[in-house]
C-alpha positions as semicolon CSV with decimal commas, in nm:
position;residue;x (nm);y (nm);z (nm)
1;L;-0,780;15,026;0,217
2;A;-0,510;15,146;-0,022
3;A;-0,522;15,496;0,125
4;N;-0,447;15,360;0,471
5;Q;-0,160;15,149;0,343
6;E;0,003;15,439;0,154
7;K;0,079;15,657;0,456
8;L;0,423;15,803;0,511
9;P;0,643;15,586;0,733
10;W;0,705;15,731;1,078
11;I;1,076;15,766;1,004
12;I;1,001;16,004;0,715
13;V;0,783;16,218;0,942
14;A;1,058;16,214;1,207
15;L;1,317;16,322;0,949
16;L;1,084;16,599;0,832
17;L;1,054;16,730;1,186
18;L;1,427;16,693;1,251
19;G;1,498;16,871;0,923
20;S;1,298;17,168;1,047
21;V;1,423;17,178;1,407
22;V;1,794;17,169;1,321
23;P;1,790;17,473;1,085
24;A;1,575;17,666;1,333
25;F;1,826;17,587;1,607
26;L;2,119;17,690;1,386
27;M;1,944;18,014;1,291
28;G;1,889;18,096;1,658
29;L;2,250;18,008;1,737
30;Q;2,377;18,236;1,460
31;Q;2,156;18,526;1,567
32;G;2,263;18,479;1,928
33;A;2,629;18,494;1,828
34;S;2,584;18,805;1,615
35;H;2,388;18,992;1,888
36;K;2,156;19,124;1,617
37;A;1,808;18,987;1,565
38;H;1,654;18,967;1,219
39;L;1,292;18,917;1,314
40;S;1,144;18,933;0,964
41;G;1,376;18,662;0,832
42;T;1,326;18,443;1,137
43;F;0,948;18,483;1,127
44;S;0,939;18,412;0,753
45;F;1,150;18,100;0,799
46;V;0,934;17,968;1,083
47;V;0,611;18,032;0,890
48;L;0,746;17,870;0,573
49;V;0,872;17,559;0,751
50;T;0,548;17,530;0,950
51;L;0,337;17,551;0,634
52;V;0,547;17,288;0,457
53;I;0,510;17,051;0,752
54;L;0,135;17,113;0,780
55;V;0,074;17,055;0,410
56;T;0,285;16,737;0,411
57;L;0,111;16,594;0,715
58;D;-0,232;16,700;0,587
59;L;-0,176;16,524;0,255
60;N;-0,066;16,218;0,454
61;Q;-0,415;16,183;0,606
62;P;-0,618;15,976;0,360
63;V;-0,962;16,034;0,513
64;G;-0,941;16,356;0,714
65;G;-0,753;16,676;0,665
66;L;-0,808;17,019;0,520
67;I;-0,689;16,942;0,168
68;R;-0,931;16,729;-0,032
69;V;-0,820;16,543;-0,343
70;N;-1,076;16,508;-0,622
71;Y;-1,104;16,145;-0,731
72;E;-1,351;16,208;-1,014
73;S;-1,094;16,157;-1,291
74;L;-0,981;15,828;-1,137
75;E;-1,340;15,709;-1,109
76;R;-1,402;15,794;-1,476
77;Q;-1,089;15,600;-1,572
78;I;-1,204;15,296;-1,375
79;Q;-1,546;15,312;-1,540
80;S;-1,390;15,335;-1,886
81;M;-1,171;15,034;-1,815
82;A;-1,471;14,830;-1,695
83;K;-1,652;14,871;-2,028
């Protein structure tokens, strides 16, 4: 129940996406104005931003997702408090 209540608000997710689209747009605008493409820098930027978004959204999923959080230490703490 707590995991479902502790999700990121939709406005934070929207700001995360906006914060990635705007720099990508500005990078494309700058490269278009300079008439010289820097593919390695552009590709690195896109991959880095994509990975940050994927990790953030994956950690936001309390039940599913690729990243699993180990709750063993929390369970031991709860058991020690119950004694």
